[in-house]
C-alpha positions, -999 to 999 in steps of 0.1 A, spaced: -133 311 160 -129 342 137 -119 318 109 -153 301 111 -171 334 106 -148 342 76 -154 308 61 -191 314 62 -188 347 45 -164 333 19 -188 305 12 -212 332 0 -187 341 -27 -197 308 -43 -233 321 -42 -225 354 -59 -211 376 -31 -187 403 -44 -172 413 -11 -164 402 25 -155 428 51 -142 424 86 -141 453 110 -131 455 147 -145 483 166 -153 494 202 -189 491 214 -199 527 224 -222 514 251 -197 496 272 -163 499 256 -160 462 248 -143 451 216 -167 440 188 -163 423 155 -183 429 124 -183 404 95 -202 415 63 -208 401 29 -232 408 1 -242 372 -4 -277 358 -7 -288 363 29 -312 343 49 -350 343 53 -364 338 89 -366 300 85 -331 298 73 -319 320 102 -336 297 127 -319 267 111 -286 285 112 -289 288 150 -296 251 154 -267 228 160 -260 203 133 -280 220 106 -263 228 73 -277 233 38 -243 233 23 -244 201 2 -215 207 -21 -178 201 -16 -173 236 -30 -184 250 4 -162 251 34 -187 244 62 -208 213 58 -215 201 93 -236 230 107 -217 238 139 -191 264 129 -212 296 133 -227 285 166 -194 274 182 -174 303 169 -198 329 182 -200 312 216 -162 313 219 -159 349 208 -183 365 233 -215 365 252 -237 379 224 -241 377 186 -264 399 166 -272 387 130 -286 412 105 -297 394 73 -319 399 43 -326 382 11 -346 391 -20 -377 374 -5 -378 398 24 -367 431 9 
């Protein structure tokens, strides 16, 4: 499941990202373990984020990208825990 999240971040390297970070920390509210995956890729606008949360949607058309089927993010986050929070921005919504 963690590999799927890393694959998505690494795909952004093909779009110009210069770093991918993974941090494990303890949630200060309830002491539960949390995982933070960051990259400085292109980000998503609100429509792209909605599509990202829909099963079977992928805009990755090239073989250069790891995920092409549109299920990795959703299934990996469901396996890792009860909640996922996505923070994203792109040049359109700065």
